[in-house]
C-alpha positions as a printed Julia matrix, in Angstrom:
403×3 Matrix{Float64}:
 -13.53  -13.44  15.76
 -16.1   -11.37  17.63
 -17.48   -7.82  16.77
 -15.85   -5.65  19.19
 -12.2    -7.28  18.04
 -13.51   -6.39  14.24
 -14.37   -3.1   15.85
 -10.44   -2.27  17.36
  -9.45   -3.54  14.11
 -11.29   -1.18  11.94
 -10.72    1.91  14.26
  -6.99    0.84  13.78
  -7.41    0.89   9.6
  -8.76    4.16  10.15
  -5.7     5.3   12.5
  -3.75    3.7   10.1
  -4.45    5.98   6.72
  -4.34    9.3    9.29
  -1.08    8.35  10.34
   0.31    6.79   6.73
   2.38    9.69   6.07
   4.31   10.14   9.31
   4.99    6.21   9.93
   5.74    5.32   6.59
   8.42    8.34   6.53
   9.6     6.82   9.96
  10.15    3.25   8.77
  12.12    4.29   6.27
  14.7     5.86   7.99
  14.93    3.67  10.2
  15.27    0.9    7.8
  18.17    3.07   5.77
  19.49    3.69   9.18
  19.7     0.3   10.22
  20.63   -0.92   7.08
  23.81    1.64   7.14
  24.81   -0.08  10.93
  24.39   -3.02   9.74
  21.76   -4.19  12.17
  20.3    -7.7   12.79
  16.62   -7.57  13.54
  16.3   -10.65  14.21
  16.93  -11.0   17.96
  14.69   -8.1   17.8
  11.93   -9.84  16.19
  12.01  -12.7   18.5
  11.1   -10.3   21.76
   8.73   -8.32  19.86
   7.16  -11.92  19.12
   6.79  -13.42  22.34
   5.86   -9.97  24.18
   2.98   -9.79  21.69
   1.41  -12.72  22.79
   0.6   -11.42  25.98
  -1.99   -8.46  24.07
  -5.17   -8.74  25.06
  -6.61  -10.16  21.31
  -7.96   -6.69  20.45
  -4.83   -5.2   20.78
  -3.6    -7.63  18.22
  -5.81   -7.18  16.22
  -5.03   -3.25  16.22
  -1.56   -4.28  15.45
  -2.53   -6.69  12.39
  -5.25   -3.41  11.56
  -2.68   -0.68  11.02
  -0.28   -3.27   9.67
  -2.59   -4.14   6.58
  -2.83   -0.46   5.67
   0.92    0.69   6.2
   3.2     0.42   3.49
   6.34   -0.43   4.84
   8.95   -3.03   5.53
   6.69   -5.48   7.94
  10.14   -6.48   9.78
  11.28   -2.46  10.5
   7.54   -1.82  11.61
   7.04   -4.78  13.67
  10.67   -3.91  15.59
   9.42   -0.38  15.85
   5.9    -1.22  16.98
   7.09   -3.83  20.1
  11.4    -3.47  20.17
  12.01    0.0   19.66
  14.12    0.59  22.84
  16.14   -2.38  21.36
  16.25   -1.39  18.21
  17.83    2.38  19.51
  20.3     0.3   21.33
  21.66   -1.45  18.4
  21.73    1.91  16.51
  23.05    4.21  18.9
  24.01    2.26  22.15
  21.99    2.42  25.26
  20.37    5.56  26.56
  19.74    7.11  30.11
  16.07    7.08  31.38
  13.36    9.24  30.94
  10.09   10.96  31.18
   9.15   13.41  34.5
   5.85   12.64  35.68
   3.39   14.83  38.3
   1.01   13.77  40.47
  -1.29   16.83  42.25
  -4.09   16.09  44.37
  -7.15   18.22  44.49
  -5.92   19.5   48.55
  -2.61   21.16  46.37
  -4.21   22.55  43.15
  -5.77   25.95  41.96
  -9.0    24.46  40.76
  -9.72   21.96  43.62
  -8.86   19.26  40.87
  -6.08   16.73  40.49
  -3.43   17.38  37.82
  -1.2    15.37  36.19
   2.1    16.06  33.71
   4.04   13.92  31.56
   7.22   14.7   29.44
   7.4    11.66  27.8
  11.24   11.23  26.72
  12.67    8.94  24.16
  15.65    7.9   22.09
  15.67    9.05  18.65
  12.62   11.12  19.12
  12.86   12.0   15.25
  11.72    8.89  13.92
   9.8     7.89  16.84
   6.68    9.71  15.4
   3.79   11.87  17.73
  -0.1    11.72  17.24
  -3.1    12.9   19.31
  -5.02    9.35  19.44
  -8.49    9.46  19.78
 -10.38    5.86  20.8
 -13.8     6.16  20.51
 -15.64    3.77  23.32
 -16.04    0.01  21.44
 -18.57   -2.01  22.84
 -17.9    -2.55  27.17
 -14.75    0.1   26.6
 -14.21    3.11  27.48
 -12.79    5.51  24.98
  -9.4     7.22  25.35
  -7.38   10.53  24.37
  -4.06   10.73  24.46
  -0.99   11.54  22.3
   1.34    8.8   21.86
   3.23    6.81  19.17
   1.98    7.11  15.66
   1.32    3.38  13.92
   1.61    1.55  17.36
  -0.73    0.0   19.86
   1.02    0.85  23.56
  -0.51    3.96  25.53
   1.71    5.55  28.04
  -0.59    8.39  29.26
  -4.31    9.31  28.61
  -7.35   10.19  29.99
 -10.77    8.54  29.23
 -13.98    9.02  28.58
 -14.6     8.88  32.34
 -12.16   11.26  33.35
  -9.72    8.68  34.3
  -6.01    9.62  33.77
  -3.0     7.07  34.05
   0.55    7.54  33.31
   3.82    6.04  33.79
   7.57    6.35  34.13
  10.08    3.3   33.26
  12.22    2.12  36.11
  14.94    0.12  34.85
  14.06   -2.7   37.35
  13.36   -6.68  35.44
  12.94  -10.43  35.94
  15.45  -12.97  33.53
  12.65  -15.99  34.81
   9.62  -14.03  33.47
   8.85  -15.1   29.64
   7.96  -12.44  27.53
   4.52  -14.08  26.34
   3.19  -13.79  29.75
   4.33  -10.28  30.99
   2.59   -7.57  31.1
   4.16   -4.49  28.93
   3.76   -1.17  30.85
   2.13   -0.03  27.4
  -0.73   -2.46  27.23
  -1.21   -1.85  31.5
  -2.14    1.85  30.98
  -4.6     1.22  27.63
  -5.57   -1.83  29.39
  -7.04    0.55  32.46
  -8.16    3.49  30.38
 -10.17    1.09  28.28
 -11.41   -1.04  31.4
 -12.2     1.44  34.31
 -13.99    4.27  35.41
 -12.04    5.32  38.43
  -8.51    5.04  40.44
  -9.77    2.3   42.58
 -10.87    0.54  39.69
  -7.7     0.75  38.02
  -5.79   -0.23  41.27
  -8.12   -3.36  41.61
  -7.18   -4.58  37.68
  -3.32   -4.26  38.64
  -3.09   -5.19  42.09
  -5.49   -8.63  40.57
  -2.19   -9.58  37.97
   0.53  -11.57  39.5
   2.93   -9.08  40.21
   6.05  -10.71  39.0
   4.79  -11.27  35.52
   4.37   -7.23  35.36
   7.1    -4.9   34.42
   9.25   -2.14  36.82
   7.05    1.06  36.73
   5.88    4.14  38.43
   2.09    4.44  37.56
  -0.04    7.48  38.17
  -3.75    7.69  38.26
  -6.21   10.28  38.96
  -9.59   11.08  38.71
 -12.25   13.87  39.97
 -11.55   13.03  43.71
  -8.59   10.8   44.08
  -4.84   10.58  43.14
  -2.72    7.65  44.22
   0.72    6.63  42.63
   1.78    2.98  42.44
   5.56    1.93  42.26
   5.26   -1.87  40.45
   8.23   -3.67  41.75
   7.9    -6.94  40.05
  11.36   -8.33  41.77
  10.21   -7.84  45.12
   6.85   -8.84  43.95
   5.27   -5.58  45.39
   2.89   -2.92  44.52
   3.66    0.42  46.89
   0.99    2.94  47.03
   1.59    6.7   47.72
  -1.09    8.96  48.42
   0.72   12.36  49.27
  -0.79   15.4   48.05
   2.14   16.02  45.37
   4.3    13.01  44.0
   7.23   13.71  41.33
   8.67   10.68  40.0
  11.29   10.56  37.03
  12.76    6.81  36.55
  13.54    5.43  39.58
  11.52    4.09  43.22
  11.18    6.57  46.13
   9.31    4.0   48.48
  11.33    0.65  47.62
  15.07    0.13  46.28
  15.91    0.49  42.87
  19.0     1.46  40.57
  18.8     5.43  40.09
  21.02    7.23  37.58
  22.24   10.59  38.12
  19.75   12.29  35.57
  16.8    10.33  37.28
  17.36   12.01  40.61
  18.69   15.2   39.42
  15.67   15.5   37.54
  12.97   14.87  40.51
  14.86   17.24  42.5
  14.75   19.79  40.37
  11.03   19.45  39.51
  10.33   19.59  43.26
  12.08   22.63  44.02
  10.33   24.32  41.41
   7.12   23.05  42.69
   7.31   23.73  46.29
   7.89   27.44  45.18
  11.45   27.47  46.54
  13.48   28.01  42.76
  13.16   30.48  39.94
  10.99   29.19  37.3
  12.37   30.59  34.25
   9.99   33.09  33.7
  11.0    35.85  36.3
   8.39   34.53  38.67
   8.29   31.76  41.19
   6.23   28.78  40.44
   3.24   28.39  42.46
   2.4    31.76  43.73
  -1.56   30.77  44.45
  -3.52   30.52  47.34
  -2.08   28.64  50.33
  -3.13   25.11  51.04
  -2.15   22.17  52.55
  -0.83   23.55  55.91
   0.41   26.71  54.31
   1.73   25.47  50.84
   1.25   26.99  47.63
  -1.1    25.86  45.6
   0.29   24.59  42.48
  -1.93   24.77  38.74
  -1.74   24.16  34.87
   0.95   26.67  34.12
   3.23   25.83  36.99
   3.35   22.28  35.61
   4.33   23.88  32.37
   7.34   25.71  33.61
   7.97   22.35  34.99
   7.87   20.91  31.85
  10.31   23.32  29.72
  12.73   23.41  32.6
  16.78   23.4   31.66
  18.34   23.75  34.63
  21.15   21.24  34.72
  20.85   21.03  30.94
  19.78   21.5   28.34
  20.48   17.36  27.99
  19.97   14.18  30.13
  19.73   15.82  33.44
  17.07   18.65  32.7
  13.39   17.8   32.74
  13.18   19.39  29.0
  15.51   17.36  27.61
  17.46   18.03  24.26
  20.37   16.47  22.74
  23.52   17.33  24.49
  25.81   19.8   22.81
  28.63   17.36  21.39
  26.09   15.17  19.5
  26.2    15.77  15.96
  23.56   13.53  15.08
  20.09   14.54  14.36
  18.32   11.53  16.11
  20.51   10.65  19.04
  19.95    6.95  19.46
  22.05    7.26  23.01
  20.19    9.49  24.08
  17.17   10.45  25.12
  15.01   13.83  24.23
  11.61   15.23  25.48
   9.09   14.27  22.18
   6.03   15.22  23.91
   4.48   16.9   27.21
   1.13   16.75  28.07
  -0.73   18.27  31.17
  -4.3    16.13  31.85
  -6.89   17.1   34.79
  -8.97   14.03  36.79
 -12.3    14.21  36.05
 -12.17   15.76  32.81
 -11.36   14.23  29.45
  -9.39   16.69  27.98
  -5.65   17.23  26.96
  -3.39   20.22  26.99
  -0.33   18.97  24.95
   3.0    20.34  23.19
   4.59   17.8   20.15
   8.34   18.46  20.71
  10.09   20.47  23.58
   8.01   22.14  25.73
  10.38   25.16  25.8
   9.58   25.41  22.23
   6.62   24.21  21.02
   2.87   25.39  21.15
   0.33   24.36  23.21
  -3.12   22.96  22.26
  -6.34   21.9   24.67
  -7.83   18.51  22.84
 -11.19   17.14  24.22
 -12.41   13.69  23.94
 -14.9    13.55  21.07
 -14.57   17.09  19.66
 -12.45   17.76  16.81
  -8.74   17.4   16.71
  -6.86   19.45  14.58
  -5.79   17.51  11.58
  -1.57   18.37  11.79
  -2.32   16.77  15.64
  -3.98   13.53  14.66
  -2.18   12.83  11.47
   1.51   13.32  13.33
   1.71   16.25  10.21
   2.81   18.49  13.13
   5.59   16.34  14.55
   7.11   16.16  10.71
   7.23   19.51  10.02
   8.93   20.02  13.23
  11.48   17.17  13.04
  12.12   18.36   8.88
  12.45   21.8    9.62
  14.83   20.47  12.36
  16.69   18.09   9.58
  17.36   21.29   7.85
  19.16   23.31  10.43
  21.27   20.78  10.72
  22.24   20.89   7.48
  22.53   24.43   7.65
  24.93   24.92  10.3
  27.78   21.82   8.84
  26.41   18.85  10.5
  25.57   15.41   8.64
  21.66   14.88   7.49
């Protein structure tokens, strides 16, 4: 094993020590729930182990490094890290698609820099801990900063030390004829871009050089200090479509190509566009986008506007609102059959910083973190996430619902 791979493994061990409390709590909860519901892990582990073959050697070493530190059931941990959506479906049924992303080119922003918003929606939020993850530069690979799932090697958004931002939304389009061992997982694609690329153009070249049929479907948002682009990655049609409009919103369906589109996905995208085009109330008593005019008379967009979108409850809160909560009739704290918002993040191309909330953007405190600077301990370890989850469980019990 080479020195770079060893360095990835050691950094992962450090992460596992930092995140140990939240990950071990989550794995114990998942183990309890899957035993209660008699969930068989074997089909999930078969997929998890095949798909790991597609990981770069450095990412496999990172996973192994974390596994060496964590005191957890190795099978439950493997399913958590590599087959979580299947585990959630086994625990509570299929969930509607999640995540709402916005990309704003410099032409439309208040500061003249590109902006990216990602609301991360996942099933079983209460057992999917979030932490600020900082990866330092290692060998020839860029360092990056993100908020993502503790104890895993997948990355679904982030900014690297060159100021390149990458974030994605999942689209329910797939191929049954591609072996998981050669299919590039979305969380691997985003992490590779952050580690290996310094600009939007480099990121696009990396992705387009890969056999498209071996990618997973997604809409990929890319931004640096000067350029933005959205790539609609369709492995079934074996096509990557580029969208370079000044304002782009995607939820969980293709707009420039055919794909399944759930009611939730359409409703969230339409609402976000409505807010950002300044034709709706932001929920704060002011219209979104009240800055100077640009782009043929259209109003400019700032960070505050993106946060107004992130916390919006029109059509909800629930599956069809941007800020998603369990549906009112849900009587379990984890809502495995639904998706709820686990974090919100705003990035600016060219700036290795992240504005982040843990949990629902309508409730949580925003914090700005910068790559290379000290990160609050409770964010780095995931403790802020765990404190919110445990407080929510106490409230759940207080109103007479099961723990």
